C-alpha positions as a LaTeX table, in Angstrom:
\begin{tabular}{lrrr}
\hline
Residue & $x$ (\AA) & $y$ (\AA) & $z$ (\AA) \\
\hline
Met1 & $-34.86$ & $-22.33$ & $-12.71$ \\
Thr2 & $-37.52$ & $-19.67$ & $-13.01$ \\
Asp3 & $-37.06$ & $-16.44$ & $-14.91$ \\
Ser4 & $-35.83$ & $-13.60$ & $-12.77$ \\
Gln5 & $-34.91$ & $-9.99$ & $-13.27$ \\
Leu6 & $-31.79$ & $-8.22$ & $-12.00$ \\
Ser7 & $-31.73$ & $-4.46$ & $-12.26$ \\
Gly8 & $-29.59$ & $-2.10$ & $-10.28$ \\
Leu9 & $-27.79$ & 1.18 & $-9.99$ \\
Ile10 & $-24.01$ & 1.36 & $-10.54$ \\
Thr11 & $-21.61$ & 3.79 & $-8.91$ \\
Ala12 & $-18.04$ & 3.55 & $-10.17$ \\
Leu13 & $-14.72$ & 5.35 & $-9.82$ \\
Glu14 & $-11.81$ & 4.66 & $-12.13$ \\
Tyr15 & $-8.24$ & 5.86 & $-12.56$ \\
Asp16 & $-6.62$ & 4.67 & $-15.78$ \\
Ser17 & $-3.11$ & 5.64 & $-16.94$ \\
Arg18 & $-2.52$ & 2.58 & $-19.15$ \\
Asp19 & $-0.88$ & 3.46 & $-22.46$ \\
Phe20 & $-3.16$ & 1.18 & $-24.54$ \\
Glu21 & $-6.13$ & $-0.62$ & $-22.99$ \\
Pro22 & $-6.17$ & $-3.85$ & $-25.10$ \\
Asn23 & $-2.44$ & $-4.49$ & $-24.55$ \\
Pro24 & $-0.90$ & $-2.23$ & $-21.90$ \\
Gln25 & 2.86 & $-1.91$ & $-21.64$ \\
Ser26 & 2.94 & 0.74 & $-18.92$ \\
Gly27 & 0.63 & 2.50 & $-16.52$ \\
Ser28 & $-2.00$ & 1.55 & $-13.97$ \\
Leu29 & $-5.69$ & 0.91 & $-13.57$ \\
Leu30 & $-7.67$ & 1.27 & $-10.35$ \\
Ser31 & $-11.38$ & 0.56 & $-10.59$ \\
Val32 & $-13.88$ & 0.60 & $-7.72$ \\
Glu33 & $-17.51$ & $-0.31$ & $-8.40$ \\
Trp34 & $-20.65$ & $-0.65$ & $-6.29$ \\
Ile35 & $-23.87$ & $-2.07$ & $-7.73$ \\
Thr36 & $-27.05$ & $-2.01$ & $-5.71$ \\
Tyr37 & $-29.89$ & $-4.26$ & $-6.87$ \\
Arg38 & $-33.26$ & $-3.30$ & $-5.39$ \\
Pro39 & $-36.92$ & $-4.23$ & $-5.97$ \\
Gln40 & $-37.63$ & $-0.49$ & $-6.28$ \\
Leu41 & $-35.38$ & $-0.55$ & $-9.38$ \\
Gly42 & $-37.20$ & $-3.53$ & $-10.90$ \\
Ser43 & $-34.99$ & $-6.28$ & $-9.46$ \\
Asp44 & $-36.37$ & $-9.54$ & $-8.09$ \\
Phe45 & $-33.51$ & $-9.57$ & $-5.59$ \\
Asp46 & $-32.20$ & $-7.15$ & $-2.95$ \\
Phe47 & $-28.40$ & $-7.20$ & $-2.69$ \\
Asp48 & $-25.16$ & $-5.23$ & $-3.19$ \\
Arg49 & $-21.97$ & $-6.06$ & $-5.08$ \\
Trp50 & $-18.61$ & $-4.32$ & $-4.50$ \\
Thr51 & $-15.69$ & $-4.87$ & $-6.88$ \\
Val52 & $-12.11$ & $-3.54$ & $-6.73$ \\
Asn53 & $-9.58$ & $-4.14$ & $-9.51$ \\
Ala54 & $-5.99$ & $-2.84$ & $-9.39$ \\
Arg55 & $-3.44$ & $-3.42$ & $-12.17$ \\
His56 & 0.03 & $-2.15$ & $-12.96$ \\
Tyr57 & 2.34 & $-2.67$ & $-15.96$ \\
Trp58 & 6.12 & $-2.20$ & $-16.18$ \\
Arg59 & 8.36 & $-2.40$ & $-19.22$ \\
Val60 & 11.36 & $-4.28$ & $-17.82$ \\
Ser61 & 13.19 & $-4.47$ & $-21.16$ \\
Pro62 & 12.42 & $-3.45$ & $-24.76$ \\
Lys63 & 10.70 & $-6.81$ & $-25.34$ \\
Thr64 & 9.41 & $-7.74$ & $-21.87$ \\
Ile65 & 6.44 & $-6.47$ & $-19.86$ \\
Leu66 & 5.63 & $-7.36$ & $-16.26$ \\
Ala67 & 1.93 & $-7.14$ & $-15.39$ \\
Val68 & 0.30 & $-7.56$ & $-11.98$ \\
Glu69 & $-3.34$ & $-7.56$ & $-10.93$ \\
Gly70 & $-5.23$ & $-7.69$ & $-7.64$ \\
Tyr71 & $-8.98$ & $-8.30$ & $-7.72$ \\
Gly72 & $-11.58$ & $-8.42$ & $-4.99$ \\
Gln73 & $-15.34$ & $-8.76$ & $-4.96$ \\
Ala74 & $-18.00$ & $-9.09$ & $-2.27$ \\
Val75 & $-21.77$ & $-9.53$ & $-2.38$ \\
Asp76 & $-24.25$ & $-9.13$ & 0.46 \\
Gly77 & $-28.00$ & $-9.50$ & 0.83 \\
Asp78 & $-30.61$ & $-11.68$ & $-0.90$ \\
Ile79 & $-28.32$ & $-13.04$ & $-3.63$ \\
Pro80 & $-29.49$ & $-15.35$ & $-6.43$ \\
Trp81 & $-27.25$ & $-18.32$ & $-7.22$ \\
Tyr82 & $-25.96$ & $-16.61$ & $-10.37$ \\
Gly83 & $-25.20$ & $-13.42$ & $-8.42$ \\
Tyr84 & $-22.51$ & $-14.88$ & $-6.18$ \\
Ser85 & $-18.90$ & $-13.96$ & $-6.81$ \\
Glu86 & $-17.43$ & $-16.55$ & $-9.19$ \\
Met87 & $-13.72$ & $-17.31$ & $-9.38$ \\
Gly88 & $-12.14$ & $-18.45$ & $-12.63$ \\
Asn89 & $-12.49$ & $-17.31$ & $-16.24$ \\
Ala90 & $-10.38$ & $-16.30$ & $-19.24$ \\
Gln91 & $-9.17$ & $-13.11$ & $-17.52$ \\
Arg92 & $-8.24$ & $-14.19$ & $-14.02$ \\
Met93 & $-7.61$ & $-17.50$ & $-12.31$ \\
Arg94 & $-7.18$ & $-19.16$ & $-15.68$ \\
Gly95 & $-7.27$ & $-22.91$ & $-15.19$ \\
Tyr96 & $-10.58$ & $-22.81$ & $-13.31$ \\
Tyr97 & $-13.90$ & $-22.70$ & $-15.12$ \\
Glu98 & $-16.22$ & $-19.85$ & $-14.22$ \\
Gly99 & $-18.42$ & $-20.76$ & $-11.29$ \\
Gln100 & $-16.29$ & $-23.72$ & $-10.20$ \\
Tyr101 & $-15.78$ & $-21.79$ & $-6.96$ \\
Arg102 & $-18.37$ & $-19.25$ & $-5.85$ \\
Asp103 & $-19.25$ & $-17.55$ & $-2.58$ \\
Arg104 & $-20.01$ & $-14.14$ & $-1.09$ \\
Ala105 & $-16.40$ & $-12.88$ & $-1.23$ \\
Gln106 & $-13.49$ & $-13.35$ & $-3.62$ \\
Leu107 & $-9.86$ & $-12.26$ & $-3.68$ \\
Ser108 & $-7.27$ & $-13.06$ & $-6.35$ \\
Thr109 & $-3.94$ & $-11.86$ & $-7.63$ \\
Gln110 & $-1.83$ & $-12.69$ & $-10.66$ \\
Leu111 & 1.62 & $-11.86$ & $-11.98$ \\
Glu112 & 2.32 & $-12.23$ & $-15.70$ \\
Val113 & 5.51 & $-11.88$ & $-17.76$ \\
Arg114 & 4.91 & $-11.00$ & $-21.43$ \\
His115 & 7.78 & $-11.38$ & $-23.88$ \\
Ser116 & 7.91 & $-10.61$ & $-27.61$ \\
Phe117 & 10.31 & $-12.70$ & $-29.68$ \\
Thr118 & 9.52 & $-10.86$ & $-32.93$ \\
Pro119 & 7.09 & $-8.04$ & $-33.74$ \\
Arg120 & 4.38 & $-10.68$ & $-34.34$ \\
His121 & 5.23 & $-13.59$ & $-32.01$ \\
Gly122 & 5.49 & $-13.75$ & $-28.26$ \\
Met123 & 4.61 & $-15.70$ & $-25.17$ \\
Val124 & 3.46 & $-15.16$ & $-21.62$ \\
Ala125 & 3.83 & $-17.04$ & $-18.37$ \\
Trp126 & 1.84 & $-16.36$ & $-15.24$ \\
Met127 & 1.22 & $-17.46$ & $-11.72$ \\
Gly128 & $-1.43$ & $-16.41$ & $-9.29$ \\
Ala129 & $-3.62$ & $-17.37$ & $-6.38$ \\
Gly130 & $-7.22$ & $-16.81$ & $-5.44$ \\
Asn131 & $-9.83$ & $-17.61$ & $-2.90$ \\
Val132 & $-13.55$ & $-17.46$ & $-2.18$ \\
Ala133 & $-15.14$ & $-17.34$ & 1.27 \\
Pro134 & $-18.51$ & $-16.72$ & 2.91 \\
Ala135 & $-17.36$ & $-13.30$ & 4.15 \\
Val136 & $-14.58$ & $-10.81$ & 3.44 \\
Asp137 & $-13.02$ & $-11.33$ & 6.87 \\
Ala138 & $-12.73$ & $-15.08$ & 6.15 \\
Leu139 & $-10.80$ & $-14.69$ & 2.88 \\
Leu140 & $-7.38$ & $-14.95$ & 4.49 \\
Glu141 & $-8.45$ & $-17.94$ & 6.60 \\
Glu142 & $-9.45$ & $-20.13$ & 3.65 \\
Thr143 & $-7.05$ & $-22.23$ & 1.55 \\
Trp144 & $-5.78$ & $-20.32$ & $-1.47$ \\
Leu145 & $-6.02$ & $-21.93$ & $-4.88$ \\
Pro146 & $-3.05$ & $-21.67$ & $-7.29$ \\
Thr147 & $-3.00$ & $-20.92$ & $-11.00$ \\
Val148 & $-0.05$ & $-21.17$ & $-13.37$ \\
Gly149 & 0.12 & $-21.13$ & $-17.11$ \\
Val150 & 1.73 & $-20.23$ & $-20.39$ \\
Gly151 & 0.42 & $-18.71$ & $-23.57$ \\
Tyr152 & 1.32 & $-17.91$ & $-27.15$ \\
Arg153 & 0.70 & $-14.46$ & $-28.65$ \\
Phe154 & 0.27 & $-13.55$ & $-32.30$ \\
Ala155 & $-0.03$ & $-9.85$ & $-33.15$ \\
Phe156 & $-2.38$ & $-9.64$ & $-36.12$ \\
Lys157 & $-2.20$ & $-5.83$ & $-35.85$ \\
Ala158 & 0.19 & $-3.64$ & $-33.92$ \\
Arg159 & $-0.44$ & $-4.38$ & $-30.20$ \\
Ile160 & $-3.62$ & $-6.34$ & $-30.92$ \\
Asn161 & $-2.91$ & $-9.94$ & $-29.97$ \\
Val162 & $-4.66$ & $-13.22$ & $-30.52$ \\
Arg163 & $-3.90$ & $-15.26$ & $-27.43$ \\
Val164 & $-3.86$ & $-18.97$ & $-26.81$ \\
Asp165 & $-3.44$ & $-19.76$ & $-23.11$ \\
Leu166 & $-3.17$ & $-22.96$ & $-21.12$ \\
Gly167 & $-3.95$ & $-22.46$ & $-17.43$ \\
Val168 & $-3.57$ & $-25.08$ & $-14.73$ \\
Gly169 & $-5.42$ & $-24.94$ & $-11.42$ \\
Lys170 & $-5.48$ & $-27.24$ & $-8.42$ \\
Asp171 & $-7.71$ & $-29.92$ & $-9.97$ \\
Ser172 & $-8.58$ & $-28.41$ & $-13.33$ \\
Thr173 & $-7.12$ & $-27.09$ & $-16.56$ \\
Gly174 & $-8.36$ & $-24.45$ & $-18.98$ \\
Phe175 & $-7.57$ & $-23.71$ & $-22.61$ \\
Tyr176 & $-8.37$ & $-20.20$ & $-23.84$ \\
Phe177 & $-8.46$ & $-18.63$ & $-27.29$ \\
His178 & $-9.15$ & $-14.87$ & $-27.21$ \\
Val179 & $-8.28$ & $-11.50$ & $-28.71$ \\
Asn180 & $-6.36$ & $-9.03$ & $-26.47$ \\
Glu181 & $-4.55$ & $-9.68$ & $-23.23$ \\
Ala182 & $-6.22$ & $-11.29$ & $-20.23$ \\
Phe183 & $-5.78$ & $-8.11$ & $-18.18$ \\
\hline
\end{tabular}
């Protein structure tokens, strides 16, 4: 692989009413982003990337949070291999390694239940589905890939969690060790 340069201009809009970004217990996030990569900006490639991320959090009991996320991304133009939309990582579609599935369009959703047993110990369980396709209009025609998993949470500070997650995909499994919630 030869060296290449990506440089672009970002336009973004964001609405964020989450009560605490690293570990939300209520509120919403809506983020819309467009990045244009152009040779005139110093890029070796000429393409666009659009990303939409919507999340909402509900406190369903004093110790239980319900979190939901919808995520979409599309790229168009002269795209390098590493510029395609990649499904799977430690934040969404856990159980798939990043880049295992890649194409010009991606759509995924996940639902997670977060429960605290004590002020320091808790667990999560999630399920979700995602998809990549050569075009946005083909996303609903392709076969959706599932993700399910469970995780342990240890609060080393108030609402700052160390997380250990085990995600299972269609033909793969992922183990994740991170600080803060996946989304």
